[in-house]
N, CA and C atoms as a LAMMPS dump frame, in Angstrom:
ITEM: TIMESTEP
0
ITEM: NUMBER OF ATOMS
375
ITEM: BOX BOUNDS ff ff ff
-5.0000000000000000e+02 5.0000000000000000e+02
-5.0000000000000000e+02 5.0000000000000000e+02
-5.0000000000000000e+02 5.0000000000000000e+02
ITEM: ATOMS id mol type element x y z
1 1 1 N 6.902 -15.15 7.977
2 1 2 C 6.823 -14.316 6.775
3 1 3 C 8.24 -14.118 6.267
4 2 1 N 8.52 -14.635 5.104
5 2 2 C 9.826 -14.451 4.489
6 2 3 C 9.684 -13.521 3.287
7 3 1 N 10.809 -13.294 2.601
8 3 2 C 10.821 -12.361 1.464
9 3 3 C 9.81 -12.779 0.392
10 4 1 N 9.749 -14.064 0.077
11 4 2 C 8.814 -14.536 -0.953
12 4 3 C 7.368 -14.287 -0.534
13 5 1 N 7.06 -14.479 0.732
14 5 2 C 5.696 -14.232 1.21
15 5 3 C 5.354 -12.743 1.14
16 6 1 N 6.307 -11.879 1.456
17 6 2 C 6.066 -10.435 1.35
18 6 3 C 5.871 -10.049 -0.116
19 7 1 N 6.699 -10.593 -1.015
20 7 2 C 6.529 -10.316 -2.442
21 7 3 C 5.154 -10.769 -2.925
22 8 1 N 4.691 -11.92 -2.461
23 8 2 C 3.357 -12.411 -2.839
24 8 3 C 2.277 -11.488 -2.293
25 9 1 N 2.451 -10.981 -1.071
26 9 2 C 1.471 -10.063 -0.487
27 9 3 C 1.407 -8.77 -1.317
28 10 1 N 2.573 -8.239 -1.691
29 10 2 C 2.621 -7.008 -2.494
30 10 3 C 1.942 -7.234 -3.848
31 11 1 N 2.178 -8.373 -4.459
32 11 2 C 1.515 -8.687 -5.739
33 11 3 C 0.002 -8.761 -5.54
34 12 1 N -0.445 -9.317 -4.423
35 12 2 C -1.874 -9.358 -4.116
36 12 3 C -2.444 -7.964 -3.912
37 13 1 N -1.677 -7.077 -3.295
38 13 2 C -2.092 -5.688 -3.095
39 13 3 C -2.323 -5.026 -4.451
40 14 1 N -1.368 -5.203 -5.371
41 14 2 C -1.524 -4.594 -6.697
42 14 3 C -2.738 -5.173 -7.422
43 15 1 N -2.924 -6.483 -7.341
44 15 2 C -4.104 -7.092 -7.983
45 15 3 C -5.391 -6.538 -7.38
46 16 1 N -5.417 -6.368 -6.076
47 16 2 C -6.611 -5.832 -5.413
48 16 3 C -6.87 -4.386 -5.847
49 17 1 N -5.813 -3.583 -5.977
50 17 2 C -5.973 -2.189 -6.406
51 17 3 C -6.537 -2.129 -7.826
52 18 1 N -6.121 -3.061 -8.666
53 18 2 C -6.565 -3.086 -10.062
54 18 3 C -7.94 -3.736 -10.241
55 19 1 N -8.417 -4.449 -9.248
56 19 2 C -9.685 -5.18 -9.349
57 19 3 C -10.864 -4.27 -9.014
58 20 1 N -12.029 -4.561 -9.56
59 20 2 C -13.216 -3.792 -9.169
60 20 3 C -13.577 -4.097 -7.715
61 21 1 N -14.143 -3.104 -7.055
62 21 2 C -14.587 -3.283 -5.677
63 21 3 C -13.439 -3.324 -4.693
64 22 1 N -13.772 -3.619 -3.454
65 22 2 C -12.772 -3.649 -2.387
66 22 3 C -12.839 -4.951 -1.586
67 23 1 N -13.51 -5.953 -2.117
68 23 2 C -13.7 -7.199 -1.387
69 23 3 C -12.391 -7.911 -1.077
70 24 1 N -11.388 -7.736 -1.912
71 24 2 C -10.104 -8.43 -1.727
72 24 3 C -9.304 -7.89 -0.551
73 25 1 N -9.699 -6.751 -0.021
74 25 2 C -8.96 -6.182 1.105
75 25 3 C -8.928 -7.13 2.299
76 26 1 N -9.995 -7.878 2.531
77 26 2 C -10.05 -8.797 3.667
78 26 3 C -9.041 -9.932 3.527
79 27 1 N -8.606 -10.225 2.312
80 27 2 C -7.572 -11.24 2.11
81 27 3 C -6.183 -10.695 2.449
82 28 1 N -6.029 -9.387 2.401
83 28 2 C -4.731 -8.746 2.595
84 28 3 C -4.533 -8.152 3.984
85 29 1 N -5.621 -7.642 4.561
86 29 2 C -5.535 -6.889 5.813
87 29 3 C -6.378 -7.526 6.906
88 30 1 N -5.943 -7.361 8.15
89 30 2 C -6.747 -7.794 9.279
90 30 3 C -7.978 -6.897 9.405
91 31 1 N -8.99 -7.361 10.106
92 31 2 C -10.235 -6.598 10.256
93 31 3 C -10.003 -5.246 10.921
94 32 1 N -9.022 -5.176 11.806
95 32 2 C -8.748 -3.933 12.541
96 32 3 C -7.437 -3.275 12.102
97 33 1 N -7.032 -3.532 10.878
98 33 2 C -5.751 -3.006 10.388
99 33 3 C -5.683 -1.49 10.482
100 34 1 N -4.487 -0.998 10.772
101 34 2 C -4.201 0.425 10.7
102 34 3 C -3.523 0.721 9.38
103 35 1 N -3.912 1.824 8.733
104 35 2 C -3.397 2.172 7.412
105 35 3 C -3.05 3.651 7.451
106 36 1 N -1.784 3.946 7.429
107 36 2 C -1.292 5.316 7.534
108 36 3 C -0.858 5.776 6.146
109 37 1 N -1.567 6.74 5.551
110 37 2 C -1.302 7.133 4.165
111 37 3 C -0.132 8.095 4.024
112 38 1 N 0.346 8.631 5.115
113 38 2 C 1.569 9.426 5.139
114 38 3 C 2.022 9.465 6.594
115 39 1 N 3.282 9.783 6.82
116 39 2 C 3.761 9.78 8.206
117 39 3 C 3.065 10.805 9.092
118 40 1 N 2.369 11.77 8.504
119 40 2 C 1.735 12.832 9.288
120 40 3 C 0.223 12.677 9.385
121 41 1 N -0.324 11.682 8.727
122 41 2 C -1.778 11.496 8.71
123 41 3 C -2.252 10.717 9.928
124 42 1 N -3.526 10.887 10.23
125 42 2 C -4.165 10.022 11.222
126 42 3 C -4.413 8.681 10.554
127 43 1 N -4.142 7.58 11.237
128 43 2 C -4.337 6.285 10.578
129 43 3 C -5.816 5.979 10.333
130 44 1 N -6.055 5.325 9.219
131 44 2 C -7.365 4.739 8.96
132 44 3 C -7.379 3.425 9.729
133 45 1 N -8.469 3.121 10.397
134 45 2 C -8.536 1.908 11.205
135 45 3 C -9.698 1.047 10.73
136 46 1 N -9.395 -0.191 10.386
137 46 2 C -10.425 -1.158 10.025
138 46 3 C -10.691 -1.235 8.536
139 47 1 N -11.241 -2.371 8.128
140 47 2 C -11.492 -2.623 6.712
141 47 3 C -12.492 -1.655 6.089
142 48 1 N -13.487 -1.213 6.836
143 48 2 C -14.472 -0.281 6.282
144 48 3 C -13.814 1.047 5.922
145 49 1 N -12.994 1.578 6.826
146 49 2 C -12.287 2.835 6.541
147 49 3 C -11.331 2.669 5.38
148 50 1 N -10.651 1.536 5.344
149 50 2 C -9.725 1.268 4.257
150 50 3 C -10.459 1.138 2.918
151 51 1 N -11.582 0.45 2.919
152 51 2 C -12.374 0.295 1.692
153 51 3 C -12.872 1.65 1.191
154 52 1 N -13.325 2.509 2.099
155 52 2 C -13.776 3.853 1.706
156 52 3 C -12.629 4.646 1.084
157 53 1 N -11.451 4.564 1.691
158 53 2 C -10.283 5.267 1.17
159 53 3 C -9.922 4.756 -0.221
160 54 1 N -9.872 3.44 -0.395
161 54 2 C -9.545 2.868 -1.7
162 54 3 C -10.575 3.262 -2.747
163 55 1 N -11.843 3.185 -2.404
164 55 2 C -12.907 3.499 -3.366
165 55 3 C -12.806 4.954 -3.834
166 56 1 N -12.426 5.849 -2.938
167 56 2 C -12.33 7.256 -3.287
168 56 3 C -10.985 7.664 -3.869
169 57 1 N -9.965 6.803 -3.735
170 57 2 C -8.623 7.188 -4.116
171 57 3 C -8.125 6.645 -5.431
172 58 1 N -8.958 5.921 -6.133
173 58 2 C -8.507 5.362 -7.407
174 58 3 C -9.557 5.6 -8.473
175 59 1 N -9.118 5.499 -9.727
176 59 2 C -10.014 5.741 -10.851
177 59 3 C -10.83 4.519 -11.232
178 60 1 N -10.646 3.421 -10.545
179 60 2 C -11.372 2.197 -10.864
180 60 3 C -10.448 1.132 -11.402
181 61 1 N -10.993 -0.017 -11.726
182 61 2 C -10.151 -1.138 -12.133
183 61 3 C -9.383 -0.911 -13.434
184 62 1 N -9.795 0.038 -14.246
185 62 2 C -9.092 0.315 -15.492
186 62 3 C -8.015 1.381 -15.369
187 63 1 N -7.758 1.838 -14.152
188 63 2 C -6.779 2.897 -13.951
189 63 3 C -5.423 2.485 -14.524
190 64 1 N -4.843 3.343 -15.344
191 64 2 C -3.571 3.039 -15.997
192 64 3 C -2.414 3.486 -15.111
193 65 1 N -1.602 2.516 -14.705
194 65 2 C -0.402 2.824 -13.941
195 65 3 C 0.567 1.646 -14.02
196 66 1 N 1.823 1.956 -13.747
197 66 2 C 2.819 0.908 -13.604
198 66 3 C 3.306 0.936 -12.167
199 67 1 N 3.735 -0.225 -11.693
200 67 2 C 4.181 -0.331 -10.305
201 67 3 C 5.364 -1.284 -10.251
202 68 1 N 6.467 -0.795 -9.711
203 68 2 C 7.647 -1.625 -9.5
204 68 3 C 7.929 -1.659 -8.008
205 69 1 N 8.262 -2.841 -7.503
206 69 2 C 8.481 -2.987 -6.067
207 69 3 C 9.763 -3.756 -5.795
208 70 1 N 10.311 -3.498 -4.615
209 70 2 C 11.474 -4.234 -4.134
210 70 3 C 11.327 -4.395 -2.625
211 71 1 N 11.356 -5.626 -2.165
212 71 2 C 11.352 -5.879 -0.731
213 71 3 C 12.749 -5.549 -0.218
214 72 1 N 12.816 -4.574 0.679
215 72 2 C 14.094 -4.094 1.19
216 72 3 C 14.529 -4.894 2.417
217 73 1 N 13.576 -5.194 3.296
218 73 2 C 13.916 -5.888 4.535
219 73 3 C 12.714 -6.67 5.037
220 74 1 N 13.007 -7.804 5.658
221 74 2 C 11.988 -8.602 6.327
222 74 3 C 12.568 -9.038 7.668
223 75 1 N 11.894 -8.674 8.727
224 75 2 C 12.262 -9.087 10.081
225 75 3 C 10.95 -9.367 10.797
226 76 1 N 10.504 -10.617 10.705
227 76 2 C 9.18 -10.997 11.189
228 76 3 C 8.843 -10.301 12.491
229 77 1 N 7.691 -9.671 12.596
230 77 2 C 6.556 -9.631 11.671
231 77 3 C 6.555 -8.401 10.76
232 78 1 N 7.708 -7.742 10.628
233 78 2 C 7.795 -6.48 9.896
234 78 3 C 8.482 -6.65 8.546
235 79 1 N 8.121 -5.765 7.616
236 79 2 C 8.781 -5.73 6.312
237 79 3 C 8.796 -4.29 5.811
238 80 1 N 9.774 -3.987 4.971
239 80 2 C 9.878 -2.689 4.321
240 80 3 C 9.966 -2.946 2.823
241 81 1 N 9.155 -2.203 2.068
242 81 2 C 9.092 -2.374 0.622
243 81 3 C 9.28 -1.01 -0.041
244 82 1 N 10.152 -0.969 -1.043
245 82 2 C 10.318 0.239 -1.861
246 82 3 C 9.377 0.089 -3.053
247 83 1 N 8.59 1.139 -3.331
248 83 2 C 7.58 1.078 -4.387
249 83 3 C 7.739 2.302 -5.281
250 84 1 N 7.707 2.072 -6.585
251 84 2 C 7.697 3.181 -7.544
252 84 3 C 6.469 3.013 -8.421
253 85 1 N 5.627 4.055 -8.439
254 85 2 C 4.379 4.017 -9.194
255 85 3 C 4.357 5.193 -10.157
256 86 1 N 3.874 4.931 -11.359
257 86 2 C 3.665 6.011 -12.321
258 86 3 C 2.251 5.886 -12.857
259 87 1 N 1.464 6.954 -12.638
260 87 2 C 0.078 6.998 -13.086
261 87 3 C 0.003 7.698 -14.443
262 88 1 N -0.875 7.234 -15.305
263 88 2 C -1.008 7.813 -16.638
264 88 3 C -1.675 9.186 -16.587
265 89 1 N -2.622 9.399 -15.659
266 89 2 C -3.427 10.627 -15.695
267 89 3 C -3.163 11.587 -14.545
268 90 1 N -2.606 11.16 -13.453
269 90 2 C -2.473 12.013 -12.264
270 90 3 C -1.301 12.978 -12.381
271 91 1 N -1.374 14.036 -11.608
272 91 2 C -0.257 14.959 -11.468
273 91 3 C -0.115 15.262 -9.979
274 92 1 N 1.001 14.962 -9.348
275 92 2 C 2.165 14.354 -9.975
276 92 3 C 1.885 12.91 -10.388
277 93 1 N 2.549 12.482 -11.438
278 93 2 C 2.295 11.146 -11.972
279 93 3 C 3.227 10.099 -11.383
280 94 1 N 4.41 10.52 -10.961
281 94 2 C 5.397 9.559 -10.428
282 94 3 C 5.509 9.692 -8.922
283 95 1 N 5.55 8.543 -8.269
284 95 2 C 5.711 8.497 -6.822
285 95 3 C 6.73 7.434 -6.466
286 96 1 N 7.496 7.715 -5.45
287 96 2 C 8.338 6.709 -4.817
288 96 3 C 7.887 6.627 -3.373
289 97 1 N 7.644 5.402 -2.942
290 97 2 C 7.14 5.156 -1.593
291 97 3 C 8.037 4.177 -0.865
292 98 1 N 7.993 4.282 0.433
293 98 2 C 8.44 3.211 1.304
294 98 3 C 7.22 2.744 2.063
295 99 1 N 7.003 1.45 2.075
296 99 2 C 5.92 0.862 2.853
297 99 3 C 6.539 0.143 4.041
298 100 1 N 6.068 0.463 5.22
299 100 2 C 6.469 -0.239 6.431
300 100 3 C 5.266 -1.07 6.84
301 101 1 N 5.43 -2.388 6.847
302 101 2 C 4.319 -3.319 7.045
303 101 3 C 4.546 -4.171 8.28
304 102 1 N 3.467 -4.476 8.975
305 102 2 C 3.502 -5.433 10.086
306 102 3 C 2.414 -6.459 9.847
307 103 1 N 2.772 -7.72 9.877
308 103 2 C 1.86 -8.81 9.557
309 103 3 C 1.413 -9.564 10.802
310 104 1 N 0.265 -10.216 10.682
311 104 2 C -0.186 -11.116 11.743
312 104 3 C 0.286 -12.528 11.399
313 105 1 N -0.067 -13.492 12.228
314 105 2 C 0.363 -14.864 12.032
315 105 3 C -0.212 -15.537 10.799
316 106 1 N -1.278 -14.97 10.228
317 106 2 C -1.898 -15.527 9.02
318 106 3 C -1.379 -14.886 7.73
319 107 1 N -0.422 -13.966 7.856
320 107 2 C 0.13 -13.317 6.674
321 107 3 C -0.671 -12.138 6.17
322 108 1 N -1.63 -11.685 6.988
323 108 2 C -2.371 -10.475 6.609
324 108 3 C -1.727 -9.275 7.291
325 109 1 N -1.842 -8.135 6.668
326 109 2 C -1.208 -6.918 7.178
327 109 3 C -2.059 -6.316 8.293
328 110 1 N -1.438 -6.112 9.445
329 110 2 C -2.118 -5.479 10.573
330 110 3 C -1.799 -3.984 10.657
331 111 1 N -0.692 -3.576 10.053
332 111 2 C -0.295 -2.167 10.049
333 111 3 C 0.393 -1.866 8.724
334 112 1 N -0.081 -0.824 8.042
335 112 2 C 0.466 -0.388 6.762
336 112 3 C 0.811 1.079 6.909
337 113 1 N 2.076 1.395 6.76
338 113 2 C 2.537 2.776 6.896
339 113 3 C 3.215 3.167 5.595
340 114 1 N 2.73 4.22 4.964
341 114 2 C 3.242 4.646 3.664
342 114 3 C 3.998 5.965 3.804
343 115 1 N 5.178 6.026 3.173
344 115 2 C 5.981 7.238 3.127
345 115 3 C 6.123 7.639 1.657
346 116 1 N 5.137 8.398 1.121
347 116 2 C 5.127 8.73 -0.308
348 116 3 C 5.932 10.004 -0.619
349 117 1 N 6.647 9.946 -1.739
350 117 2 C 7.4 11.105 -2.201
351 117 3 C 7.188 11.283 -3.693
352 118 1 N 6.922 12.528 -4.095
353 118 2 C 6.745 12.872 -5.506
354 118 3 C 7.907 13.766 -5.948
355 119 1 N 8.227 13.773 -7.242
356 119 2 C 9.269 14.689 -7.716
357 119 3 C 8.902 16.135 -7.382
358 120 1 N 9.916 16.9 -7.101
359 120 2 C 9.749 18.321 -6.771
360 120 3 C 8.954 18.55 -5.495
361 121 1 N 8.767 17.512 -4.719
362 121 2 C 8.077 17.67 -3.432
363 121 3 C 9.013 18.417 -2.488
364 122 1 N 8.49 19.386 -1.758
365 122 2 C 9.364 20.11 -0.808
366 122 3 C 10.015 19.122 0.158
367 123 1 N 11.271 19.378 0.461
368 123 2 C 11.988 18.48 1.353
369 123 3 C 11.933 18.915 2.804
370 124 1 N 11.174 19.949 3.093
371 124 2 C 11 20.378 4.472
372 124 3 C 12.053 21.358 4.973
373 125 1 N 13.024 21.714 4.126
374 125 2 C 14.063 22.668 4.553
375 125 3 C 13.68 24.07 4.194
């Protein structure tokens, strides 16, 4: 997995989020993938849990948002991606994330860890 492969995976993730249904998740994630939506959450395990989360967490394929990404590091099988998303309807509307990813030998994500931050989010101090 090199930088170009990680960039292609991230582009596939965005296409899957924008597409109807959740069938594309199997192209991106392993069957038993772990998906951590914040550093303090219990991980979602498996495609069924991930599909349920996606179905409940988005407005559907017409959801208006922009997404900018930058692959920060790749050290097989791990990668770190900086993500900035702005949603048209949500509040907070802007998010900056770090994604910590671990891939299998087929280029599917076996572990997805998200560190989301919104403006004015308490910094814990």
